[in-house]
C-alpha positions as CSV (number, residue, x, y, z in Angstrom):
1,M,-46.0,8.3,4.3
2,K,-46.2,9.4,8.0
3,R,-44.2,12.6,8.6
4,T,-42.5,13.7,11.8
5,T,-40.2,16.5,12.7
6,L,-36.7,16.4,14.2
7,I,-34.8,19.2,15.7
8,F,-31.1,18.7,15.1
9,G,-28.3,21.2,15.7
10,G,-31.0,23.9,16.1
11,I,-32.5,23.3,12.7
12,L,-36.0,22.0,12.1
13,M,-36.0,19.3,9.5
14,A,-38.8,17.4,7.8
15,C,-38.5,13.7,8.2
16,A,-40.4,10.5,7.3
17,A,-40.8,7.4,9.2
18,A,-38.3,5.6,6.9
19,G,-35.8,8.5,6.8
20,V,-35.2,12.0,5.7
21,L,-37.6,13.2,2.9
22,T,-35.9,16.5,1.9
23,W,-32.9,18.4,3.0
24,S,-31.8,22.0,2.4
25,R,-28.2,23.0,1.6
26,Q,-28.7,25.6,4.4
27,I,-28.8,22.8,7.0
28,V,-26.0,23.2,9.4
29,K,-24.8,20.5,11.9
30,E,-23.8,22.5,15.0
31,P,-20.7,21.5,16.9
32,S,-21.2,18.9,19.7
33,V,-17.9,19.0,21.6
34,A,-16.6,22.6,21.2
35,G,-15.7,23.8,24.6
36,A,-15.1,20.3,25.8
37,F,-12.7,18.5,23.4
38,Y,-11.3,21.8,21.9
39,P,-11.8,25.5,22.6
40,A,-15.1,27.0,21.7
41,D,-13.7,30.5,21.2
42,Q,-12.6,31.2,17.6
43,A,-9.4,33.1,18.6
44,V,-8.4,30.7,21.3
45,L,-9.0,27.7,18.9
46,T,-7.0,29.4,16.2
47,R,-4.0,30.0,18.5
48,A,-4.1,26.4,19.8
49,V,-4.2,24.7,16.4
50,E,-1.6,27.0,14.9
51,S,0.6,26.4,17.9
52,Y,0.3,22.6,17.5
53,L,1.1,22.9,13.8
54,G,4.0,25.2,14.4
55,A,5.6,22.7,16.7
56,A,5.1,19.7,14.3
57,S,7.5,18.7,11.5
58,A,6.9,17.1,8.1
59,P,10.0,15.3,6.7
60,E,9.6,14.7,2.9
61,Q,8.0,11.4,2.1
62,A,8.1,9.6,-1.2
63,G,5.0,8.6,-3.1
64,R,1.3,9.5,-3.1
65,L,-0.2,10.2,0.3
66,I,-3.5,8.3,0.3
67,A,-4.7,8.5,3.9
68,L,-3.9,10.0,7.3
69,I,-4.5,8.4,10.7
70,A,-5.0,10.9,13.5
71,P,-6.1,10.7,17.2
72,H,-9.4,12.2,18.5
73,A,-9.0,12.8,22.2
74,G,-9.2,16.3,23.7
75,Y,-6.7,18.7,22.2
76,E,-4.7,19.1,25.4
77,Y,-3.9,15.3,25.3
78,S,-3.7,14.5,21.6
79,G,-3.7,17.8,19.7
80,Q,0.1,17.9,19.3
81,V,0.2,14.3,17.9
82,A,-2.7,15.1,15.6
83,A,-0.8,18.1,14.3
84,Y,2.0,15.9,13.0
85,A,-0.6,14.2,10.7
86,Y,-2.0,17.4,9.4
87,K,1.4,19.0,9.0
88,Q,1.9,16.6,6.1
89,I,-0.9,18.2,4.0
90,V,0.0,21.8,4.4
91,G,0.3,23.2,0.9
92,R,-1.1,20.1,-0.8
93,E,-3.9,20.5,-3.4
94,I,-6.7,18.6,-1.6
95,D,-10.3,19.2,-2.4
96,T,-12.1,16.3,-0.8
97,V,-11.6,14.7,2.6
98,I,-13.2,11.4,3.5
99,L,-13.5,11.4,7.3
100,I,-13.9,7.9,8.8
101,G,-14.3,7.4,12.6
102,P,-15.9,5.2,15.2
103,A,-19.4,5.9,16.6
104,H,-18.7,6.1,20.4
105,R,-22.2,6.8,21.7
106,A,-24.8,5.8,19.0
107,N,-26.1,2.2,18.8
108,L,-25.2,2.0,15.2
109,T,-25.1,-1.1,13.0
110,G,-23.2,-0.6,9.7
111,A,-22.3,2.9,8.9
112,S,-23.8,6.4,8.8
113,V,-22.8,8.9,6.1
114,Y,-23.6,12.5,6.8
115,S,-24.9,13.5,3.4
116,V,-26.3,17.0,3.5
117,G,-25.5,20.6,4.3
118,S,-22.5,21.8,6.3
119,L,-20.7,21.1,9.6
120,R,-19.9,24.1,11.8
121,T,-16.8,24.6,14.0
122,P,-15.8,27.9,15.8
123,L,-13.6,28.5,12.7
124,G,-16.6,28.4,10.3
125,L,-18.5,26.1,8.0
126,V,-17.3,23.0,6.2
127,R,-19.5,21.9,3.4
128,V,-20.4,18.3,3.0
129,N,-19.8,16.8,-0.5
130,E,-23.3,15.7,-1.0
131,K,-22.7,14.2,-4.4
132,I,-20.1,11.7,-3.1
133,A,-21.9,11.1,0.2
134,K,-25.1,10.2,-1.5
135,T,-23.4,7.7,-3.8
136,L,-22.2,5.9,-0.7
137,L,-25.7,5.4,0.8
138,N,-27.0,1.8,0.4
139,E,-29.6,0.6,2.8
140,K,-29.1,-3.0,1.8
141,A,-25.4,-2.8,2.7
142,G,-26.2,-1.0,5.9
143,V,-24.8,2.4,4.8
144,T,-27.4,5.0,5.7
145,F,-27.7,8.5,7.0
146,D,-28.5,8.5,10.7
147,P,-28.2,12.1,12.0
148,I,-28.8,11.1,15.6
149,A,-25.4,9.2,15.5
150,Y,-23.7,12.5,15.2
151,T,-25.4,14.4,18.0
152,Q,-22.8,13.8,20.7
153,E,-20.0,12.3,18.6
154,H,-16.5,13.7,18.7
155,S,-14.3,11.4,16.6
156,L,-14.9,13.3,13.3
157,E,-15.6,16.8,14.7
158,V,-12.2,17.2,16.3
159,Q,-10.5,16.7,13.0
160,L,-12.3,19.7,11.3
161,P,-10.4,22.6,12.9
162,F,-7.1,21.0,11.8
163,L,-8.3,20.6,8.3
164,Q,-9.6,24.2,8.3
165,K,-6.1,25.4,9.2
166,T,-4.2,23.2,6.7
167,V,-6.4,22.9,3.6
168,K,-7.4,25.9,1.6
169,K,-10.8,24.9,0.1
170,F,-12.3,21.4,0.6
171,T,-15.5,19.5,1.2
172,V,-15.9,16.5,3.5
173,V,-17.6,13.2,3.5
174,P,-18.2,12.2,7.2
175,I,-18.6,8.5,7.8
176,L,-19.2,7.0,11.2
177,I,-18.7,3.2,11.7
178,G,-20.7,1.3,14.2
179,M,-20.9,-2.4,14.4
180,P,-19.7,-3.3,11.0
181,T,-21.1,-5.9,8.6
182,R,-19.4,-7.6,5.8
183,E,-21.8,-6.0,3.3
184,M,-21.0,-2.5,4.6
185,Y,-17.3,-3.2,4.5
186,V,-17.3,-4.4,0.9
187,H,-19.6,-1.7,-0.3
188,L,-17.6,1.2,1.2
189,E,-14.3,-0.3,0.2
190,E,-15.3,-0.5,-3.5
191,K,-17.0,2.9,-3.5
192,L,-14.3,4.8,-1.7
193,A,-11.6,3.2,-3.8
194,T,-13.4,4.5,-6.9
195,V,-13.6,8.0,-5.4
196,L,-9.9,8.2,-4.7
197,R,-9.0,6.5,-8.0
198,E,-10.9,9.1,-10.0
199,N,-9.6,12.1,-7.9
200,E,-6.0,12.3,-6.7
201,R,-6.9,15.4,-4.8
202,A,-9.1,13.4,-2.4
203,I,-7.7,11.9,0.8
204,I,-9.0,9.8,3.7
205,V,-8.5,10.7,7.3
206,A,-9.1,7.8,9.7
207,S,-9.8,8.8,13.3
208,T,-8.6,6.6,16.2
209,D,-6.9,6.5,19.5
210,L,-4.8,3.5,20.5
211,S,-4.6,1.6,23.7
212,H,-6.8,2.7,26.6
213,Y,-6.1,2.9,30.3
214,H,-3.0,0.7,30.8
215,D,0.3,1.7,32.4
216,A,2.6,3.5,30.1
217,E,5.0,0.6,29.6
218,T,2.2,-1.8,28.6
219,A,0.6,0.9,26.4
220,V,3.8,1.5,24.5
221,S,4.2,-2.3,23.9
222,M,0.7,-2.7,22.7
223,D,0.7,0.4,20.6
224,K,3.9,-0.7,18.9
225,Q,2.3,-3.9,17.7
226,A,-0.7,-2.0,16.2
227,I,1.5,0.6,14.6
228,D,3.7,-2.1,13.1
229,G,0.7,-3.6,11.3
230,V,-0.2,-0.3,9.8
231,Q,3.4,0.5,8.8
232,R,3.6,-2.8,6.9
233,M,0.1,-2.3,5.4
234,S,-0.8,-5.7,6.8
235,I,-4.6,-5.7,7.3
236,E,-4.4,-9.3,8.3
237,D,-1.8,-8.7,11.1
238,L,-3.5,-5.6,12.4
239,Q,-6.8,-7.4,12.5
240,Y,-5.3,-10.3,14.4
241,C,-3.5,-7.8,16.7
242,L,-6.8,-6.1,17.6
243,A,-8.9,-9.3,17.8
244,S,-6.3,-11.0,20.1
245,G,-6.1,-8.0,22.4
246,K,-2.4,-7.6,21.8
247,G,-3.2,-4.1,20.6
248,E,-6.1,-1.7,20.8
249,M,-7.7,0.9,18.6
250,C,-11.1,2.5,19.4
251,G,-11.2,3.3,15.7
252,G,-10.0,-0.2,14.6
253,Y,-12.7,-0.7,12.0
254,P,-12.3,2.7,10.4
255,V,-8.5,2.1,10.2
256,L,-8.9,-1.4,8.7
257,L,-11.4,0.0,6.1
258,T,-9.0,2.9,5.3
259,M,-6.1,0.4,4.9
260,A,-8.3,-1.8,2.6
261,V,-9.2,1.2,0.4
262,A,-5.6,2.5,0.4
263,R,-4.3,-0.9,-0.6
264,K,-6.6,-0.9,-3.6
265,L,-5.1,2.4,-4.6
266,G,-1.6,0.9,-4.4
267,A,-0.6,1.9,-0.9
268,T,2.7,0.2,-0.1
269,N,3.6,1.3,3.4
270,G,2.6,3.3,6.4
271,V,4.7,6.0,7.9
272,L,4.7,6.9,11.6
273,F,5.0,10.7,12.1
274,R,4.5,10.8,15.8
275,Y,3.6,8.7,18.8
276,A,2.8,9.7,22.4
277,N,0.4,8.9,25.1
278,S,-1.5,10.9,27.6
279,G,1.1,10.3,30.3
280,D,3.5,12.3,28.3
281,V,1.3,15.3,28.8
282,T,-0.1,14.8,32.3
283,G,2.9,13.0,33.9
284,D,0.5,10.3,35.2
285,T,1.8,7.0,33.6
286,R,-0.6,4.7,35.5
287,N,-3.6,4.8,33.1
288,V,-2.8,6.3,29.8
289,V,-4.3,6.5,26.3
290,G,-2.0,6.0,23.2
291,Y,-2.0,8.3,20.2
292,A,-0.4,8.0,16.8
293,A,-0.2,10.2,13.7
294,M,0.5,8.2,10.5
295,G,0.2,8.3,6.8
296,L,-0.4,5.6,4.2
297,Y,1.6,6.0,1.0
298,A,1.9,4.5,-2.5
299,S,5.6,4.7,-3.1
300,A,7.7,3.2,-5.8
301,L,10.7,1.0,-5.0
302,T,14.0,2.7,-5.3
303,G,16.7,1.2,-7.5
304,Q,18.6,0.0,-4.3
305,Q,15.4,-1.7,-3.0
306,Q,14.8,-3.4,-6.3
307,Q,18.3,-4.8,-6.4
308,E,18.1,-6.0,-2.8
309,L,15.0,-8.0,-3.8
310,L,16.7,-9.4,-6.8
311,R,19.8,-10.4,-4.8
312,L,17.5,-12.0,-2.2
313,A,15.7,-14.1,-4.9
314,K,19.0,-15.3,-6.4
315,K,20.4,-16.1,-3.0
316,T,17.3,-18.0,-1.9
317,I,17.2,-20.1,-5.1
318,S,20.9,-21.0,-4.8
319,Q,20.7,-21.7,-1.0
320,Y,17.5,-23.8,-1.2
321,V,18.7,-25.9,-4.2
322,K,22.1,-26.6,-2.5
323,Q,21.1,-26.9,1.2
324,G,17.2,-27.0,1.4
325,T,17.2,-23.8,3.6
326,T,16.4,-20.2,3.0
327,P,18.1,-17.0,4.1
328,A,17.2,-16.1,7.7
329,A,18.2,-12.4,7.7
330,V,15.3,-9.9,7.7
331,P,16.0,-6.7,5.6
332,V,16.2,-3.6,7.8
333,D,14.5,-1.4,5.2
334,P,10.9,-0.9,6.4
335,R,9.7,-0.6,2.7
336,L,10.8,-4.2,2.1
337,Q,9.1,-5.3,5.4
338,A,5.7,-3.9,4.2
339,N,3.3,-6.4,2.6
340,G,3.6,-6.9,-1.1
341,A,2.7,-9.3,-4.0
342,T,5.4,-10.7,-6.2
343,F,6.2,-13.3,-8.8
344,V,9.6,-14.9,-9.2
345,T,10.5,-16.1,-12.7
346,I,13.5,-18.4,-13.5
347,N,14.7,-18.6,-17.1
348,K,17.3,-21.0,-18.5
349,H,18.8,-20.9,-22.0
350,G,16.1,-18.5,-23.1
351,G,13.2,-20.6,-21.9
352,L,11.1,-20.7,-18.8
353,R,12.3,-22.8,-15.9
354,G,9.8,-21.9,-13.2
355,C,7.4,-19.1,-12.3
356,I,5.4,-18.8,-9.1
357,G,3.8,-15.9,-7.3
358,N,1.0,-14.4,-5.2
359,I,-1.4,-11.8,-6.4
360,E,-2.5,-10.3,-3.1
361,P,-0.2,-8.5,-0.6
362,I,-0.7,-10.8,2.3
363,M,2.9,-11.1,3.5
364,P,6.0,-8.9,3.8
365,L,7.5,-8.1,0.4
366,Y,10.9,-9.7,1.2
367,Q,9.0,-12.8,2.5
368,S,7.0,-13.0,-0.7
369,V,10.2,-13.0,-2.7
370,V,11.7,-15.8,-0.6
371,R,8.7,-18.0,-0.7
372,N,8.1,-17.5,-4.4
373,A,11.8,-18.1,-5.2
374,V,11.6,-21.4,-3.4
375,S,8.4,-22.4,-5.2
376,A,9.7,-21.3,-8.6
377,A,12.8,-23.5,-8.2
378,S,11.1,-26.5,-6.7
379,R,7.3,-26.5,-6.9
380,D,6.3,-25.3,-10.3
381,P,4.2,-28.3,-11.5
382,R,5.4,-27.8,-15.1
383,F,9.0,-28.6,-14.2
384,P,11.0,-30.9,-11.9
385,P,12.8,-29.3,-9.0
386,M,16.0,-27.5,-10.0
387,R,19.4,-29.3,-9.7
388,V,22.6,-27.8,-8.4
389,D,24.1,-27.9,-11.9
390,E,21.3,-25.8,-13.2
391,L,22.2,-22.8,-11.0
392,T,24.8,-21.5,-13.5
393,D,23.6,-19.2,-16.2
394,M,20.1,-19.0,-14.8
395,K,18.3,-15.6,-15.2
396,V,16.0,-14.5,-12.3
397,V,13.3,-11.9,-12.7
398,V,11.3,-10.5,-9.8
399,S,8.0,-8.8,-10.6
400,V,6.4,-6.7,-7.8
401,L,2.7,-6.4,-8.6
402,S,0.4,-3.4,-8.2
403,P,-3.2,-4.0,-6.9
404,L,-5.7,-5.6,-9.2
405,V,-8.3,-3.4,-10.9
406,E,-11.3,-4.8,-12.5
407,L,-11.1,-4.3,-16.3
408,R,-14.4,-3.4,-18.0
409,D,-13.1,-2.1,-21.3
410,I,-10.4,-4.2,-23.2
411,R,-9.6,-1.1,-25.2
412,K,-7.7,0.2,-22.2
413,I,-5.2,-2.7,-22.2
414,R,-1.7,-1.5,-23.0
415,I,0.9,-4.1,-24.1
416,G,4.0,-3.8,-22.0
417,R,2.2,-1.9,-19.2
418,D,-0.6,-4.2,-18.1
419,G,-0.7,-7.8,-16.8
420,L,-4.0,-9.6,-16.8
421,L,-5.8,-11.9,-14.5
422,L,-8.8,-13.9,-15.7
423,K,-11.3,-15.3,-13.2
424,H,-13.8,-17.7,-14.7
425,K,-16.2,-20.2,-13.1
426,A,-14.2,-23.0,-14.7
427,G,-10.7,-21.7,-13.9
428,S,-8.3,-18.8,-13.7
429,G,-5.1,-17.6,-15.3
430,L,-2.6,-14.8,-15.0
431,L,0.0,-13.4,-17.4
432,L,2.6,-10.9,-16.3
433,P,3.1,-7.6,-18.3
434,Q,6.4,-8.7,-19.8
435,V,4.9,-11.8,-21.3
436,P,3.1,-10.3,-24.4
437,V,6.2,-8.2,-25.1
438,E,8.5,-11.2,-25.1
439,F,6.2,-13.1,-27.5
440,G,5.2,-10.1,-29.7
441,W,1.5,-10.5,-29.0
442,D,-1.2,-7.9,-29.7
443,V,-4.2,-7.4,-27.4
444,P,-6.4,-10.1,-29.0
445,T,-3.6,-12.7,-28.9
446,F,-2.9,-11.7,-25.3
447,L,-6.5,-12.4,-24.3
448,K,-6.6,-15.7,-26.2
449,Q,-3.3,-16.8,-24.5
450,L,-4.7,-15.7,-21.1
451,S,-7.8,-17.9,-21.6
452,Q,-5.6,-20.9,-22.6
453,K,-3.4,-20.3,-19.6
454,A,-6.5,-20.8,-17.5
455,G,-7.0,-24.1,-19.3
456,L,-10.1,-22.7,-21.1
457,P,-11.1,-22.1,-24.7
458,E,-9.4,-19.1,-26.3
459,D,-12.5,-16.9,-26.1
460,A,-13.3,-17.8,-22.4
461,W,-12.2,-14.3,-21.3
462,K,-15.5,-12.9,-22.7
463,E,-17.4,-14.9,-20.1
464,G,-15.2,-14.3,-17.1
465,T,-14.0,-11.3,-15.1
466,L,-10.8,-9.5,-16.2
467,Y,-8.4,-7.7,-13.9
468,S,-5.4,-5.6,-14.9
469,F,-2.3,-4.8,-12.9
470,T,1.1,-3.3,-13.5
471,A,4.4,-4.5,-12.2
472,D,7.9,-3.4,-11.3
473,V,9.9,-5.9,-13.3
474,I,13.4,-6.4,-11.8
475,Q,16.1,-8.3,-13.7
């Protein structure tokens, strides 16, 4: 194989025509934007970052923090906003940080994962988690290591000093996203979800600025729409917002990928810690850039939120059966406005009267309850539409589903905890976690009944793909 040499960051490296042959752990990627985007002097940089963090606050948030979203402009413009994101992880036990940002300068298709050595800032070295990084590489999926993509890139580098001042000991997995491909997206989504599922001390940091070079009023309006999509964990709405030009993110693809991974980990809502634009710093409001610090959380529903969903389901059923309309009011609680997946079950005289749901969080949680309540009452093909006289003595159950996880070992199924979904080439079926408890099934019976629910022979589960999920069962 033909060998060439490449000088990168002041280090001579042996390469091959098709890529890097060998790497040393001593390889150091030198900073590209120190002295431009942030101070190059160690003492000055330390004072700047500590000052930003000192001025930021971190109100307590419920649930597991899965990802942060932070801006990447020069510190004088966005450093204070970024500090609000990093303030959230002060004192947390974090050992792995997945950094995902856009490639501003490189002509990159797919993604580049920096997979060797260390990255230097004026505050010292940050070691790359080579083990994880190399598991992400997949040439067929367009996920490779292209060191040239990092030579002038700032989107990830500016995050490092904040991490060095907030996390005690950690490694990083730097990922630059260029022009994405479907194969790249699916590959990284699955791989990163596995990394975070196996290690709760890992976190993602997505790097992005918001709208670019609009007047401040326009910028605030556009940024509000993009932020709303993140807060509601609606990948679909954010994607539409960015594609339609109603909002802007230079790191849109990194944020969408981060949300997809977080959603697989059970992320339920996004939290805005701080928003500002460059005009707030410079005083020039004619052409500003927007910045947001946000977190993606997996948080359980409170008892009050659960009861509000149950009341909404009952009210919807009653109103629809009587009047053919649904409640118009939108809950003010942002947790209930975030996307979610639910099933609504109606029981009558101890027997099933209707049960309909959605398994993916593609609409706001309250809206999912309203739609499924209507469908359970009037569109379950197993039953005729409910009559007004049936509204008395009905029992309504709302099940809020967790994300689906592919199940490869049936020995991990726990009756009462897990619901199951079977996907088979000839059909599919789903049973909620409470069903085997109600009927007293063991695991083998559960699997047989699941197959029959899909309209298939009782052993069809052996030939299909099984997914498990949990649920908050509200009744």
